C-alpha positions in Angstrom: -32.1 11.8 -7.9 -30.3 9.3 -5.8 -26.5 9.5 -5.9 -24.4 6.4 -5.1 -20.9 6.9 -3.8 -19.1 3.5 -4.1 -15.9 2.7 -2.2 -14.2 -0.7 -2.6 -12.2 -2.4 0.1 -8.5 -2.8 0.7 -6.1 -2.9 -2.4 -8.9 -1.8 -4.8 -9.7 1.4 -6.6 -12.7 2.9 -8.4 -12.2 0.4 -11.2 -13.6 -2.4 -9.0 -17.1 -1.0 -9.7 -16.8 -0.9 -13.5 -19.6 -3.4 -14.0 -21.9 -1.9 -11.3 -21.8 1.8 -12.2 -23.4 1.5 -15.7 -26.4 -0.3 -14.3 -27.0 2.4 -11.6 -26.7 5.1 -14.2 -29.0 3.3 -16.6 -31.6 3.4 -13.8 -31.4 7.2 -13.7 -29.1 7.4 -10.6 -25.8 9.1 -10.1 -22.9 6.7 -9.5 -19.6 7.9 -8.3 -16.9 5.3 -7.7 -14.1 6.6 -5.5 -10.5 5.6 -5.1 -9.2 6.1 -1.6 -5.8 7.8 -1.0 -2.8 5.5 -1.2 -4.2 2.8 -3.5 -4.6 2.2 -7.2 -4.0 5.4 -9.2 -3.5 7.2 -5.9 -0.6 5.2 -4.7 2.1 7.2 -3.0 -0.3 9.5 -1.2 0.1 9.3 2.6 -3.1 7.8 4.0 -4.5 6.9 7.4 -8.1 6.1 8.2 -9.0 9.7 8.9 -7.7 10.5 5.4 -10.1 8.0 3.9 -13.0 9.4 5.8 -12.1 12.9 4.4 -11.8 11.4 0.9 -15.4 10.3 1.1 -16.8 13.3 2.8 -14.8 15.5 0.4 -16.2 13.8 -2.7 -19.8 14.3 -1.5 -19.2 17.9 -0.7 -17.2 18.6 -3.9 -20.0 17.3 -6.1 -22.6 18.8 -3.8 -24.5 15.5 -3.7 -27.9 15.1 -2.1 -29.9 11.9 -1.4 -26.7 10.0 -1.1 -26.3 6.3 -0.7 -22.8 5.6 0.6 -21.6 2.1 -0.3 -18.6 0.6 1.5 -17.2 -2.8 0.7 -14.9 -4.8 3.1 -12.4 -2.5 4.8 -14.1 0.6 3.3 -17.1 0.0 5.5 -15.1 1.5 8.4 -14.4 5.0 6.8 -17.8 4.9 5.0 -19.7 4.4 8.3 -17.8 7.4 9.8 -18.4 9.5 6.7 -22.1 8.7 6.9 -22.3 10.5 10.2 -20.4 13.5 8.8 -22.6 14.2 5.8 -25.7 14.9 7.8 -29.0 15.3 5.9 -27.3 14.5 2.6 -27.4 10.9 3.6 -30.2 8.7 2.4 -28.7 5.4 3.4 -25.4 3.6 4.0 -24.9 0.1 2.5 -22.2 -2.1 3.9 -21.2 -4.8 1.4 -19.8 -7.8 3.3 -17.8 -5.2 5.2 -16.3 -4.3 8.5 -18.2 -1.6 10.3 -16.7 1.2 12.5 -16.6 0.6 16.2 -15.7 3.7 18.2 -12.1 3.5 19.5 -11.3 0.3 17.6 -9.3 -0.3 14.4 -9.6 -2.8 11.5 -6.6 -4.6 12.9 -8.2 -5.0 16.3 -10.7 -7.6 14.8 -8.2 -9.5 12.7 -8.9 -13.2 13.0 -5.2 -14.0 13.7 -4.9 -11.2 16.3 -3.9 -7.6 16.1 -0.2 -8.1 16.9 0.2 -10.6 14.1 -1.5 -8.3 11.7 0.6 -5.4 12.6 3.8 -7.5 12.4 2.8 -8.4 8.8 2.5 -4.7 8.0 5.9 -4.0 9.5 7.4 -6.8 7.4 6.0 -5.1 4.2 7.1 -1.6 4.8 3.9 -0.5 6.5 1.6 -1.9 3.8 -0.9 -4.7 3.6 0.1 -6.9 0.7 -2.7 -8.0 -1.8 -3.9 -11.6 -1.9 -2.3 -14.0 -4.3 -4.6 -15.4 -7.0 -4.9 -18.7 -5.1 -6.3 -16.9 -2.1 -9.4 -15.9 -4.0 -10.5 -19.5 -4.4 -13.9 -20.5 -3.0 -15.4 -17.0 -3.4 -17.6 -17.6 -6.5 -15.2 -16.0 -8.9 -14.3 -17.2 -12.4 -10.6 -17.6 -13.3 -10.9 -14.4 -15.4 -12.4 -12.5 -12.5 -9.6 -13.7 -10.2 -7.0 -12.7 -12.7 -8.5 -9.2 -13.0 -8.6 -8.8 -9.2 -5.0 -10.0 -8.7 -3.7 -7.8 -11.5 -5.4 -4.7 -10.3 -4.8 -4.9 -6.6 -2.1 -2.6 -5.0 -0.6 -2.6 -1.5 -2.9 -0.9 1.0 -1.5 1.7 3.5 -1.3 0.2 6.9 -2.0 3.3 8.9 -5.6 3.2 7.7 -5.9 -0.3 9.2 -4.4 0.5 12.6 -6.0 3.9 13.4 -9.1 3.7 15.6 -12.5 4.7 14.3 -14.3 7.7 15.8 -18.1 7.8 16.1 -20.2 10.4 17.8 -23.4 8.3 18.1 -24.4 4.6 17.8 -24.1 3.3 14.3 -27.5 1.7 14.6 -29.1 5.2 14.5 -28.1 5.5 10.8 -30.4 4.1 8.0 -28.3 1.2 6.8 -28.4 -2.1 4.9 -25.9 -4.9 5.5 -25.2 -7.1 2.5 -23.9 -10.5 3.7 -22.1 -12.6 1.1 -22.7 -16.2 2.3 -19.6 -17.9 0.7 -17.5 -15.7 3.0 -19.3 -17.0 6.1 -23.0 -17.5 6.8 -23.3 -15.0 9.7 -22.4 -11.4 10.2 -19.8 -10.7 12.8 -20.8 -9.7 16.4 -20.6 -6.0 15.8 -22.8 -6.2 12.7 -25.3 -8.5 14.5 -25.6 -5.9 17.3 -26.3 -3.1 14.8 -28.8 -5.3 12.9 -31.0 -5.2 16.0 -31.8 -1.6 15.1 -35.1 -1.1 13.3 -33.2 1.2 10.9 -31.0 -1.6 9.6 -31.8 -4.2 7.0 -30.0 -7.5 6.2 -29.7 -8.7 2.6 -28.0 -12.0 1.7 -26.1 -12.8 -1.5 -25.2 -16.4 -2.5 -21.7 -15.4 -3.5 -18.3 -14.5 -2.1 -16.6 -11.5 -0.7 -16.2 -9.6 -4.0 -19.8 -9.5 -5.4 -19.0 -6.5 -7.7 -16.9 -9.0 -9.7 -18.8 -12.3 -9.1 -22.4 -11.0 -9.2 -22.3 -7.3 -10.4 -25.8 -7.3 -11.9 -27.4 -8.8 -8.7 -25.4 -6.3 -6.5 -26.6 -3.4 -8.7 -30.2 -4.5 -8.3 -29.8 -4.7 -4.5 -28.3 -1.2 -4.4 -31.1 0.2 -6.5 -33.6 -1.4 -4.0 -32.1 0.7 -1.2 -33.7 3.8 -2.6 -37.0 2.8 -1.2 
């Protein structure tokens, strides 16, 4: 049986997958949505990026999962990609949902569109946390007003250390069996690091005509795509 381990991006907990998990289970799969340390119901727990990698690896090992599809959305692609290396032959595939991917020695902040220094200054201004988006900042991402309200109400500040610590990889990410899900309303092309990995014969590209939060805007379509990755 395929077991999916689903990890949402910054500010979000396991609740972000509430409309995806039932469809995976209805198809006969295991589905385990994970909240990373320091966010949602785990607020207050110290958390860096290495903590988040351990969260994911620990969940797989605690549940003794096999034939695992690791799913990382947005920021979570970085710890998920590192965890995928760590779980060895338990891994069936890793799926990056409109996410960043880990680059050895580089942090999430290093690729911030306004520059690393500006990103880190924002964290310092907010007590070391990345503040969630306002409701208005979700516009243009294919979300209904109800979906935006749910996102904005549920989001919690994200621990900054996880965004500034560098990733650690022991081999090229392109060696892992992977699928990259590109959400076109968030930009038509994957970033350069993803494009390079997509040159690997072990990687697939899937496009969705929606925005950056497809587990809210198109949960049924996303579930179908995830189920297709068992092949």
